C-alpha positions in Angstrom: 10.2 2.1 52.1 7.8 4.0 52.8 4.4 3.6 50.8 3.6 5.5 48.2 7.2 7.0 48.2 8.7 6.8 44.8 12.6 5.6 44.5 15.0 8.7 43.4 16.4 6.3 40.8 12.6 5.6 39.7 11.8 9.4 40.0 14.6 10.5 38.4 14.5 8.3 35.4 10.7 9.3 35.1 11.4 12.9 34.7 14.7 12.3 32.4 12.8 9.7 30.0 9.8 12.6 30.0 11.8 14.7 28.6 13.1 13.0 26.4 10.1 12.0 24.7 9.0 15.4 24.6 12.4 16.0 22.6 11.6 12.8 20.5 8.0 13.8 19.7 8.9 17.9 18.5 11.6 17.0 17.1 11.4 13.2 15.2 8.3 12.3 15.0 5.8 15.3 13.9 8.4 16.4 11.3 8.3 12.5 10.0 4.2 12.7 10.0 4.1 16.3 8.7 6.8 16.3 6.3 5.7 13.1 4.3 8.0 11.1 4.9 11.1 13.5 3.9 14.3 12.9 5.9 15.3 16.5 5.7 13.3 17.3 8.9 14.3 13.4 10.8 16.6 14.3 13.7 18.5 11.7 14.9 17.9 10.1 18.1 21.4 10.6 19.3 20.3 14.5 18.7 17.5 14.0 21.0 19.0 12.2 23.7 22.0 14.6 24.0 19.5 17.5 24.3 17.4 15.5 26.7 20.7 15.0 29.3 21.6 18.8 29.0 18.1 19.5 29.8 17.6 16.9 33.0 20.7 18.3 34.6 18.4 21.7 34.8 15.6 19.7 36.4 17.7 17.5 38.9 20.3 17.4 41.2 23.6 15.9 40.6 23.1 12.8 42.0 19.5 12.6 40.9 21.0 13.4 36.8 23.7 10.8 37.2 21.3 8.2 38.1 18.9 9.2 35.0 21.2 9.3 32.5 22.4 5.7 33.4 18.9 4.5 33.4 18.9 5.9 30.1 21.9 4.6 28.7 20.9 1.0 29.7 17.8 2.0 27.7 19.3 3.7 24.7 19.5 0.7 22.3 15.9 -0.3 23.3 14.7 3.5 22.7 16.5 4.0 19.4 15.2 0.9 18.2 11.7 1.8 18.8 11.6 5.0 17.8 13.6 4.1 14.1 10.5 1.5 13.6 8.1 4.2 14.4 9.4 6.5 12.1 9.9 4.4 9.3 7.6 5.3 6.1 5.1 2.5 5.0 5.9 0.8 2.3 2.9 -1.6 1.0 3.0 -4.1 -2.0 0.1 -5.9 -3.6 0.5 -9.8 -5.4 -1.7 -12.1 -6.6 -2.2 -14.2 -9.5 -1.9 -12.6 -13.2 -5.0 -10.6 -14.4 -6.5 -10.3 -11.1 -6.4 -6.5 -10.7 -3.2 -5.2 -9.3 -2.7 -2.9 -11.4 -6.1 -1.9 -11.0 -5.7 -1.7 -7.3 -2.7 0.6 -7.3 -4.3 2.7 -9.8 -7.3 3.7 -7.5 -4.9 4.5 -4.6 -2.6 6.6 -6.9 -5.8 9.1 -7.6 -7.2 8.7 -4.3 -3.3 10.0 -3.1 -3.9 12.8 -5.8 -7.1 14.0 -5.2 -5.6 14.7 -1.5 -3.1 16.4 -3.1 0.0 14.5 -2.5 2.7 14.3 -5.4 2.9 11.0 -6.8 5.7 9.6 -8.7 7.2 6.1 -9.9 6.3 3.7 -12.8 2.8 1.8 -13.5 3.0 -1.0 -16.2 -0.2 -1.6 -18.4 -0.9 -3.8 -21.2 -0.2 -3.3 -25.2 -3.2 -5.3 -27.0 -3.8 -5.6 -30.7 -7.4 -6.7 -31.5 -7.6 -7.9 -28.3 -4.7 -9.9 -27.7 -1.7 -8.9 -25.4 1.5 -8.3 -27.5 3.6 -6.8 -24.5 3.7 -4.3 -22.1 4.4 -0.4 -21.8 6.1 1.7 -18.7 4.8 4.6 -17.9 6.4 7.7 -16.1 4.0 8.9 -13.3 6.3 12.0 -12.7 6.1 13.2 -16.4 4.3 11.0 -18.5 7.3 9.1 -20.1 6.6 5.9 -21.7 8.7 3.4 -22.4 8.3 -0.3 -23.8 8.9 -3.0 -21.4 8.5 -5.9 -23.4 6.7 -7.1 -26.8 6.4 -10.5 -28.4 8.2 -8.3 -31.5 11.2 -7.1 -30.2 13.9 -9.2 -32.0 16.7 -8.7 -29.5 17.2 -8.7 -25.7 16.6 -11.4 -22.8 13.5 -13.4 -23.2 10.5 -14.2 -20.5 8.1 -16.6 -22.2 7.2 -15.3 -25.9 7.8 -12.0 -24.8 11.4 -10.1 -25.5 12.4 -7.3 -22.8 13.8 -3.9 -23.3 16.7 -3.8 -20.8 17.3 0.3 -22.2 13.8 1.6 -21.3 14.1 -0.5 -18.1 16.8 1.7 -17.4 15.9 5.1 -18.5 12.3 5.1 -18.0 11.5 2.4 -15.0 14.6 2.8 -13.0 15.4 6.6 -13.7 11.9 7.3 -12.7 12.0 5.5 -9.7 15.3 7.4 -8.3 13.9 10.8 -9.3 10.6 10.0 -8.0 12.6 9.4 -4.2 13.6 12.6 -4.2 10.3 14.9 -6.0 7.6 12.8 -4.8 5.4 12.2 -1.6 4.9 8.5 -2.5 6.5 6.2 -5.1 4.7 3.8 -7.2 6.2 0.6 -8.1 4.5 -1.6 -10.4 5.6 -4.5 -10.8 8.6 -5.9 -9.4 8.7 -9.5 -11.5 11.0 -11.7 -13.7 11.4 -9.1 -16.6 11.7 -5.9 -13.8 14.3 -7.9 -12.5 16.3 -8.9 -15.3 17.8 -5.1 -15.3 20.7 -4.2 -13.3 19.8 -0.9 -13.1 16.3 -1.6 -11.8 17.7 -3.8 -9.1 19.9 -1.0 -7.8 16.9 1.5 -8.1 15.0 -0.8 -5.9 17.9 -1.5 -3.1 17.7 2.9 -2.8 13.9 2.8 -2.9 13.9 0.5 -0.2 16.4 2.0 1.7 14.8 5.2 1.6 12.4 6.8 4.0 9.7 7.6 1.0 6.2 6.0 1.5 5.4 2.9 -1.2 2.8 1.5 -2.9 3.5 -1.3 -5.5 3.0 -4.9 -6.6 5.6 -7.8 -7.0 5.0 -11.1 -8.7 3.0 -13.6 -6.7 5.5 -16.7 -7.3 8.8 -15.4 -8.1 12.0 -16.0 -5.9 14.5 -13.5 -5.7 17.2 -11.9 -3.1 15.0 -8.3 -3.7 11.6 -10.0 -3.0 12.2 -11.7 0.2 14.0 -8.8 1.3 11.2 -6.8 0.8 8.7 -9.4 2.2 11.0 -9.6 5.4 11.2 -6.4 5.7 9.6 -4.9 9.4 8.3 -1.5 7.7 6.5 -3.6 4.6 3.0 -5.1 4.2 1.8 -7.4 1.5 -1.4 -7.6 0.4 -3.0 -10.0 -2.0 -5.6 -9.1 -4.4 -8.1 -11.8 -4.8 -11.5 -11.2 -7.3 -12.8 -11.0 -3.5 -11.3 -8.2 -2.2 -10.5 -6.0 -5.0 -13.4 -3.8 -5.3 -12.1 -2.4 -1.7 -8.5 -3.1 -1.1 -7.2 0.1 -1.9 -9.4 1.4 1.0 -7.3 -0.8 3.3 -4.1 0.1 1.2 -5.1 4.1 2.0 -5.6 3.6 5.8 -2.1 2.1 6.3 -0.2 4.8 3.9 -2.1 7.9 5.3 -0.9 8.3 8.8 2.8 7.7 7.4 2.0 10.7 5.3 0.9 13.4 7.5 -2.7 12.6 7.3 -4.7 9.8 9.6 
């Protein structure tokens, strides 16, 4: 082979792959970044591959096109996997000791996202206190402001976690419903918190499975020491990042989370 001469097969592959990437960039990556994670604009890698095959026959001779298609076929699975991982919506969760400020960090992220014009849905939990003593927890839907009772020391019936009795009714009608609604109607979904009380509800479990399988960006919190299959699945997902909130980082952690989320929401 002469020095500096590119083999026909390599040349064919380079042209084919370049055409393929041009279609992928226009049809998959750009819509993903600019539609805030909406799956409606995410064309399949298979469609891009089909269009690429049609296009390379316009640029190459029959023999070169055949070689190029063979080379693409060999790398097909790897290409699809890489594009899938690239296009995944970012899901960020925080964890930490009780009272360290997980909900406060999430609240700051929510505030910054709203300032940028993003639609924020999902749920936040907050303490209920009487004369400075915590007596329970509330659920707040960020989409419509609906408030429900998560747990209380005053409830008489229901499953118990420590001194609190859990309200399965509002976990279904407020918590789970807000998550499912926000997947289709928000740019980012808040899920505060995935913990022992919330996971007592089968409806919340199902909603979390749907949320984790969606292409919607998520900011949430998870119980630090709880062992549960959903939490293990969440932590092992390639699209999930988990940050621990500490007294040392809680004042600036929301900025780190924003930097992780925004490139996947059309803003970098």
